A tleap script that builds the chain and sets N, CA, C and O, in Angstrom:
source leaprc.protein.ff14SB
mol = sequence {
  NMET ALA VAL ARG THR LYS ARG ARG TYR ARG
  ILE ASN CYS ASP LYS ILE ASN ARG MET LEU
  PRO SER PHE ARG PRO GLN ARG ILE ALA ARG
  ARG GLY ALA GLN GLU LEU TYR GLU ALA TYR
  ARG ALA ALA GLY PHE ALA ARG GLU ASP ALA
  GLU SER GLY ARG TYR VAL ARG MET SER LEU
  ILE GLN CYS LEU LEU LYS ALA GLY ARG LEU
  ASP ASP SER LEU ARG PHE SER GLN ARG HIE
  VAL GLU ALA ALA GLU LEU CALA
}
set mol.1.N position { 54.972 13.608 115.721 }
set mol.1.CA position { 56.337 13.142 115.794 }
set mol.1.C position { 56.349 11.625 115.635 }
set mol.1.O position { 55.496 10.927 116.183 }
set mol.2.N position { 57.299 11.136 114.900 }
set mol.2.CA position { 57.436 9.694 114.693 }
set mol.2.C position { 57.862 9.023 115.986 }
set mol.2.O position { 58.632 9.579 116.769 }
set mol.3.N position { 57.355 7.832 116.195 }
set mol.3.CA position { 57.713 7.048 117.370 }
set mol.3.C position { 58.909 6.180 117.017 }
set mol.3.O position { 58.883 5.451 116.025 }
set mol.4.N position { 59.932 6.258 117.809 }
set mol.4.CA position { 61.114 5.425 117.582 }
set mol.4.C position { 61.016 4.187 118.465 }
set mol.4.O position { 60.616 4.259 119.627 }
set mol.5.N position { 61.388 3.061 117.889 }
set mol.5.CA position { 61.370 1.823 118.656 }
set mol.5.C position { 62.757 1.207 118.642 }
set mol.5.O position { 63.614 1.573 117.838 }
set mol.6.N position { 62.953 0.279 119.538 }
set mol.6.CA position { 64.234 -0.427 119.601 }
set mol.6.C position { 64.093 -1.831 119.024 }
set mol.6.O position { 64.905 -2.711 119.310 }
set mol.7.N position { 63.054 -2.036 118.209 }
set mol.7.CA position { 62.843 -3.354 117.628 }
set mol.7.C position { 63.977 -3.731 116.700 }
set mol.7.O position { 64.577 -2.879 116.045 }
set mol.8.N position { 64.254 -4.995 116.656 }
set mol.8.CA position { 65.234 -5.553 115.748 }
set mol.8.C position { 64.560 -6.700 115.007 }
set mol.8.O position { 63.846 -7.505 115.604 }
set mol.9.N position { 64.787 -6.761 113.743 }
set mol.9.CA position { 64.176 -7.805 112.942 }
set mol.9.C position { 65.261 -8.766 112.475 }
set mol.9.O position { 66.075 -8.439 111.611 }
set mol.10.N position { 65.255 -9.932 113.050 }
set mol.10.CA position { 66.226 -10.956 112.685 }
set mol.10.C position { 65.495 -12.012 111.863 }
set mol.10.O position { 64.345 -12.352 112.143 }
set mol.11.N position { 66.168 -12.512 110.864 }
set mol.11.CA position { 65.551 -13.515 110.007 }
set mol.11.C position { 66.392 -14.780 110.002 }
set mol.11.O position { 67.573 -14.771 110.349 }
set mol.12.N position { 65.754 -15.862 109.601 }
set mol.12.CA position { 66.426 -17.138 109.481 }
set mol.12.C position { 66.335 -17.550 108.008 }
set mol.12.O position { 65.236 -17.665 107.466 }
set mol.13.N position { 67.455 -17.767 107.375 }
set mol.13.CA position { 67.501 -18.102 105.946 }
set mol.13.C position { 67.670 -19.590 105.682 }
set mol.13.O position { 67.992 -19.980 104.559 }
set mol.14.N position { 67.463 -20.418 106.681 }
set mol.14.CA position { 67.650 -21.859 106.499 }
set mol.14.C position { 66.806 -22.419 105.357 }
set mol.14.O position { 67.297 -23.209 104.551 }
set mol.15.N position { 65.519 -22.006 105.285 }
set mol.15.CA position { 64.643 -22.573 104.269 }
set mol.15.C position { 65.097 -22.181 102.867 }
set mol.15.O position { 65.170 -23.042 101.989 }
set mol.16.N position { 65.398 -20.932 102.637 }
set mol.16.CA position { 65.822 -20.528 101.292 }
set mol.16.C position { 67.148 -21.192 100.934 }
set mol.16.O position { 67.379 -21.524 99.772 }
set mol.17.N position { 68.009 -21.386 101.910 }
set mol.17.CA position { 69.273 -22.085 101.655 }
set mol.17.C position { 69.031 -23.538 101.258 }
set mol.17.O position { 69.748 -24.079 100.416 }
set mol.18.N position { 68.018 -24.177 101.865 }
set mol.18.CA position { 67.678 -25.556 101.518 }
set mol.18.C position { 67.018 -25.637 100.144 }
set mol.18.O position { 67.355 -26.496 99.330 }
set mol.19.N position { 66.070 -24.725 99.900 }
set mol.19.CA position { 65.278 -24.775 98.674 }
set mol.19.C position { 66.034 -24.256 97.453 }
set mol.19.O position { 65.842 -24.750 96.342 }
set mol.20.N position { 66.879 -23.274 97.661 }
set mol.20.CA position { 67.638 -22.659 96.564 }
set mol.20.C position { 69.102 -22.558 96.968 }
set mol.20.O position { 69.593 -21.464 97.246 }
set mol.21.N position { 69.801 -23.680 97.004 }
set mol.21.CA position { 71.162 -23.685 97.535 }
set mol.21.C position { 72.140 -22.776 96.787 }
set mol.21.O position { 73.137 -22.348 97.368 }
set mol.22.N position { 71.884 -22.474 95.532 }
set mol.22.CA position { 72.810 -21.618 94.790 }
set mol.22.C position { 72.417 -20.135 94.844 }
set mol.22.O position { 73.102 -19.286 94.274 }
set mol.23.N position { 71.317 -19.836 95.526 }
set mol.23.CA position { 70.871 -18.444 95.624 }
set mol.23.C position { 71.856 -17.612 96.432 }
set mol.23.O position { 72.288 -18.015 97.512 }
set mol.24.N position { 72.196 -16.474 95.906 }
set mol.24.CA position { 73.052 -15.520 96.608 }
set mol.24.C position { 72.407 -14.141 96.501 }
set mol.24.O position { 72.277 -13.610 95.398 }
set mol.25.N position { 72.006 -13.557 97.613 }
set mol.25.CA position { 71.348 -12.245 97.556 }
set mol.25.C position { 72.262 -11.199 96.912 }
set mol.25.O position { 73.481 -11.221 97.086 }
set mol.26.N position { 71.650 -10.300 96.179 }
set mol.26.CA position { 72.397 -9.243 95.511 }
set mol.26.C position { 72.399 -7.951 96.326 }
set mol.26.O position { 73.163 -7.034 96.027 }
set mol.27.N position { 71.572 -7.873 97.327 }
set mol.27.CA position { 71.449 -6.651 98.119 }
set mol.27.C position { 71.505 -6.978 99.608 }
set mol.27.O position { 71.260 -8.107 100.031 }
set mol.28.N position { 71.829 -5.965 100.372 }
set mol.28.CA position { 71.768 -6.094 101.827 }
set mol.28.C position { 70.804 -5.034 102.334 }
set mol.28.O position { 70.566 -4.031 101.662 }
set mol.29.N position { 70.255 -5.255 103.508 }
set mol.29.CA position { 69.230 -4.367 104.050 }
set mol.29.C position { 69.711 -2.922 104.157 }
set mol.29.O position { 68.976 -2.002 103.798 }
set mol.30.N position { 70.907 -2.715 104.635 }
set mol.30.CA position { 71.415 -1.347 104.805 }
set mol.30.C position { 71.428 -0.607 103.476 }
set mol.30.O position { 71.034 0.557 103.409 }
set mol.31.N position { 71.882 -1.278 102.412 }
set mol.31.CA position { 71.930 -0.634 101.097 }
set mol.31.C position { 70.520 -0.398 100.571 }
set mol.31.O position { 70.262 0.635 99.952 }
set mol.32.N position { 69.610 -1.327 100.804 }
set mol.32.CA position { 68.219 -1.148 100.392 }
set mol.32.C position { 67.585 0.048 101.076 }
set mol.32.O position { 66.871 0.824 100.441 }
set mol.33.N position { 67.842 0.199 102.366 }
set mol.33.CA position { 67.319 1.350 103.112 }
set mol.33.C position { 67.893 2.647 102.551 }
set mol.33.O position { 67.183 3.646 102.432 }
set mol.34.N position { 69.167 2.631 102.211 }
set mol.34.CA position { 69.807 3.821 101.633 }
set mol.34.C position { 69.177 4.171 100.283 }
set mol.34.O position { 68.956 5.345 99.987 }
set mol.35.N position { 68.893 3.168 99.478 }
set mol.35.CA position { 68.259 3.407 98.181 }
set mol.35.C position { 66.870 4.005 98.356 }
set mol.35.O position { 66.496 4.928 97.632 }
set mol.36.N position { 66.097 3.482 99.315 }
set mol.36.CA position { 64.778 4.045 99.586 }
set mol.36.C position { 64.882 5.496 100.034 }
set mol.36.O position { 64.138 6.356 99.562 }
set mol.37.N position { 65.806 5.762 100.946 }
set mol.37.CA position { 66.015 7.123 101.439 }
set mol.37.C position { 66.317 8.068 100.279 }
set mol.37.O position { 65.738 9.150 100.184 }
set mol.38.N position { 67.217 7.656 99.408 }
set mol.38.CA position { 67.596 8.504 98.277 }
set mol.38.C position { 66.423 8.715 97.318 }
set mol.38.O position { 66.244 9.815 96.794 }
set mol.39.N position { 65.634 7.681 97.090 }
set mol.39.CA position { 64.474 7.801 96.200 }
set mol.39.C position { 63.428 8.748 96.795 }
set mol.39.O position { 62.859 9.575 96.083 }
set mol.40.N position { 63.179 8.624 98.101 }
set mol.40.CA position { 62.224 9.529 98.753 }
set mol.40.C position { 62.697 10.970 98.674 }
set mol.40.O position { 61.911 11.872 98.383 }
set mol.41.N position { 63.972 11.188 98.930 }
set mol.41.CA position { 64.536 12.541 98.848 }
set mol.41.C position { 64.399 13.097 97.434 }
set mol.41.O position { 64.015 14.252 97.251 }
set mol.42.N position { 64.715 12.272 96.434 }
set mol.42.CA position { 64.634 12.710 95.036 }
set mol.42.C position { 63.195 13.077 94.651 }
set mol.42.O position { 62.974 13.954 93.817 }
set mol.43.N position { 62.226 12.400 95.265 }
set mol.43.CA position { 60.820 12.672 94.979 }
set mol.43.C position { 60.275 13.834 95.802 }
set mol.43.O position { 59.115 14.215 95.647 }
set mol.44.N position { 61.111 14.400 96.680 }
set mol.44.CA position { 60.658 15.514 97.504 }
set mol.44.C position { 59.874 15.106 98.732 }
set mol.44.O position { 59.215 15.938 99.356 }
set mol.45.N position { 59.937 13.832 99.085 }
set mol.45.CA position { 59.230 13.325 100.257 }
set mol.45.C position { 60.018 13.707 101.502 }
set mol.45.O position { 61.194 13.366 101.629 }
set mol.46.N position { 59.371 14.411 102.410 }
set mol.46.CA position { 60.049 14.912 103.603 }
set mol.46.C position { 59.526 14.217 104.857 }
set mol.46.O position { 58.507 13.527 104.823 }
set mol.47.N position { 60.231 14.408 105.943 }
set mol.47.CA position { 59.834 13.816 107.228 }
set mol.47.C position { 58.398 14.232 107.587 }
set mol.47.O position { 57.621 13.428 108.101 }
set mol.48.N position { 58.069 15.464 107.315 }
set mol.48.CA position { 56.722 15.958 107.631 }
set mol.48.C position { 55.654 15.156 106.883 }
set mol.48.O position { 54.568 14.918 107.413 }
set mol.49.N position { 55.964 14.740 105.654 }
set mol.49.CA position { 55.022 13.918 104.895 }
set mol.49.C position { 54.779 12.588 105.607 }
set mol.49.O position { 53.641 12.130 105.713 }
set mol.50.N position { 55.843 11.982 106.086 }
set mol.50.CA position { 55.737 10.689 106.777 }
set mol.50.C position { 54.988 10.827 108.089 }
set mol.50.O position { 54.236 9.930 108.471 }
set mol.51.N position { 55.182 11.931 108.777 }
set mol.51.CA position { 54.575 12.115 110.092 }
set mol.51.C position { 53.151 12.663 110.028 }
set mol.51.O position { 52.448 12.664 111.039 }
set mol.52.N position { 52.720 13.122 108.871 }
set mol.52.CA position { 51.401 13.735 108.749 }
set mol.52.C position { 50.260 12.742 108.878 }
set mol.52.O position { 49.129 13.134 109.165 }
set mol.53.N position { 50.535 11.472 108.671 }
set mol.53.CA position { 49.487 10.463 108.732 }
set mol.53.C position { 48.923 10.134 107.362 }
set mol.53.O position { 48.213 9.140 107.209 }
set mol.54.N position { 49.224 10.941 106.378 }
set mol.54.CA position { 48.695 10.722 105.037 }
set mol.54.C position { 49.125 9.365 104.477 }
set mol.54.O position { 48.364 8.720 103.756 }
set mol.55.N position { 50.324 8.941 104.803 }
set mol.55.CA position { 50.857 7.695 104.266 }
set mol.55.C position { 50.819 6.553 105.272 }
set mol.55.O position { 51.443 5.514 105.054 }
set mol.56.N position { 50.110 6.733 106.345 }
set mol.56.CA position { 49.935 5.682 107.340 }
set mol.56.C position { 48.520 5.146 107.156 }
set mol.56.O position { 47.541 5.853 107.396 }
set mol.57.N position { 48.426 3.914 106.737 }
set mol.57.CA position { 47.139 3.355 106.333 }
set mol.57.C position { 46.053 3.488 107.401 }
set mol.57.O position { 44.935 3.891 107.080 }
set mol.58.N position { 46.345 3.167 108.635 }
set mol.58.CA position { 45.307 3.237 109.664 }
set mol.58.C position { 44.834 4.675 109.873 }
set mol.58.O position { 43.639 4.909 110.053 }
set mol.59.N position { 45.740 5.623 109.851 }
set mol.59.CA position { 45.346 7.029 110.004 }
set mol.59.C position { 44.452 7.446 108.853 }
set mol.59.O position { 43.446 8.125 109.055 }
set mol.60.N position { 44.817 7.043 107.648 }
set mol.60.CA position { 44.017 7.396 106.476 }
set mol.60.C position { 42.634 6.764 106.558 }
set mol.60.O position { 41.633 7.425 106.285 }
set mol.61.N position { 42.573 5.496 106.929 }
set mol.61.CA position { 41.274 4.816 107.047 }
set mol.61.C position { 40.408 5.506 108.093 }
set mol.61.O position { 39.219 5.725 107.859 }
set mol.62.N position { 40.979 5.848 109.235 }
set mol.62.CA position { 40.208 6.521 110.279 }
set mol.62.C position { 39.678 7.863 109.800 }
set mol.62.O position { 38.534 8.213 110.093 }
set mol.63.N position { 40.485 8.616 109.072 }
set mol.63.CA position { 40.032 9.906 108.537 }
set mol.63.C position { 38.914 9.725 107.525 }
set mol.63.O position { 37.934 10.470 107.541 }
set mol.64.N position { 39.053 8.741 106.644 }
set mol.64.CA position { 38.023 8.486 105.641 }
set mol.64.C position { 36.720 8.016 106.280 }
set mol.64.O position { 35.640 8.399 105.830 }
set mol.65.N position { 36.807 7.195 107.320 }
set mol.65.CA position { 35.613 6.765 108.050 }
set mol.65.C position { 34.926 7.948 108.710 }
set mol.65.O position { 33.709 8.099 108.609 }
set mol.66.N position { 35.688 8.773 109.375 }
set mol.66.CA position { 35.149 9.942 110.081 }
set mol.66.C position { 34.457 10.906 109.114 }
set mol.66.O position { 33.436 11.508 109.443 }
set mol.67.N position { 35.033 11.038 107.920 }
set mol.67.CA position { 34.470 11.949 106.920 }
set mol.67.C position { 33.283 11.333 106.174 }
set mol.67.O position { 32.632 12.005 105.373 }
set mol.68.N position { 33.005 10.049 106.441 }
set mol.68.CA position { 31.894 9.377 105.776 }
set mol.68.C position { 32.218 8.927 104.362 }
set mol.68.O position { 31.313 8.586 103.601 }
set mol.69.N position { 33.478 8.921 104.004 }
set mol.69.CA position { 33.865 8.514 102.651 }
set mol.69.C position { 33.984 7.003 102.528 }
set mol.69.O position { 33.917 6.458 101.427 }
set mol.70.N position { 34.164 6.314 103.679 }
set mol.70.CA position { 34.168 4.847 103.700 }
set mol.70.C position { 32.979 4.375 104.520 }
set mol.70.O position { 32.578 5.023 105.487 }
set mol.71.N position { 32.417 3.232 104.118 }
set mol.71.CA position { 31.345 2.659 104.921 }
set mol.71.C position { 31.942 1.679 105.937 }
set mol.71.O position { 33.162 1.564 106.048 }
set mol.72.N position { 31.088 0.981 106.668 }
set mol.72.CA position { 31.566 0.081 107.719 }
set mol.72.C position { 32.368 -1.104 107.184 }
set mol.72.O position { 33.118 -1.730 107.933 }
set mol.73.N position { 32.216 -1.418 105.899 }
set mol.73.CA position { 32.986 -2.519 105.308 }
set mol.73.C position { 34.283 -2.007 104.688 }
set mol.73.O position { 34.978 -2.751 103.996 }
set mol.74.N position { 34.610 -0.729 104.936 }
set mol.74.CA position { 35.818 -0.062 104.434 }
set mol.74.C position { 35.819 0.084 102.909 }
set mol.74.O position { 36.872 0.158 102.275 }
set mol.75.N position { 34.614 0.124 102.344 }
set mol.75.CA position { 34.487 0.424 100.913 }
set mol.75.C position { 34.045 1.883 100.799 }
set mol.75.O position { 33.406 2.428 101.699 }
set mol.76.N position { 34.403 2.504 99.666 }
set mol.76.CA position { 33.951 3.873 99.495 }
set mol.76.C position { 32.436 3.896 99.564 }
set mol.76.O position { 31.763 3.063 98.958 }
set mol.77.N position { 31.906 4.854 100.306 }
set mol.77.CA position { 30.456 4.941 100.492 }
set mol.77.C position { 29.787 5.263 99.165 }
set mol.77.O position { 30.391 5.883 98.289 }
set mol.78.N position { 28.547 4.842 99.023 }
set mol.78.CA position { 27.800 5.074 97.787 }
set mol.78.C position { 27.730 6.574 97.498 }
set mol.78.O position { 27.830 6.996 96.346 }
set mol.79.N position { 27.561 7.359 98.533 }
set mol.79.CA position { 27.515 8.821 98.388 }
set mol.79.C position { 28.812 9.333 97.778 }
set mol.79.O position { 28.792 10.200 96.903 }
set mol.80.N position { 29.921 8.808 98.230 }
set mol.80.CA position { 31.227 9.219 97.710 }
set mol.80.C position { 31.402 8.773 96.275 }
set mol.80.O position { 31.931 9.526 95.458 }
set mol.81.N position { 30.967 7.562 95.946 }
set mol.81.CA position { 31.088 7.047 94.584 }
set mol.81.C position { 30.248 7.882 93.628 }
set mol.81.O position { 30.705 8.232 92.540 }
set mol.82.N position { 29.011 8.205 94.032 }
set mol.82.CA position { 28.135 9.004 93.176 }
set mol.82.C position { 28.718 10.398 92.953 }
set mol.82.O position { 28.649 10.926 91.842 }
set mol.83.N position { 29.280 10.988 93.978 }
set mol.83.CA position { 29.883 12.319 93.829 }
set mol.83.C position { 31.063 12.274 92.867 }
set mol.83.O position { 31.251 13.196 92.073 }
set mol.84.N position { 31.844 11.228 92.929 }
set mol.84.CA position { 33.000 11.086 92.035 }
set mol.84.C position { 32.527 10.904 90.588 }
set mol.84.O position { 33.161 11.412 89.663 }
set mol.85.N position { 31.422 10.185 90.389 }
set mol.85.CA position { 30.903 9.967 89.036 }
set mol.85.C position { 30.372 11.266 88.436 }
set mol.85.O position { 30.448 11.461 87.223 }
set mol.86.N position { 29.840 12.150 89.265 }
set mol.86.CA position { 29.304 13.419 88.783 }
set mol.86.C position { 30.391 14.432 88.474 }
set mol.86.O position { 30.176 15.358 87.692 }
set mol.87.N position { 31.542 14.264 89.074 }
set mol.87.CA position { 32.622 15.239 88.902 }
set mol.87.C position { 33.268 15.160 87.538 }
set mol.87.O position { 34.193 15.920 87.248 }
savepdb mol mol.pdb
quit
């Protein structure tokens, strides 16, 4: 199950306003989130996919380490590389 948080991300645009005074954003966060949601739905990406750990980098790295597919430097193990070359 996904963990819900009450975090809020507030930003300060002072620097971009100083550096690019004529810049006007074309998108807002809410609309961007809606676009992502629609794209994921169109691609068939479901909540179960997000919660499975497959798309969570740390979960994937831990699984690959446990399976011996990554070495201690987080590179694919030589054994894994050789097997891929033979396939």
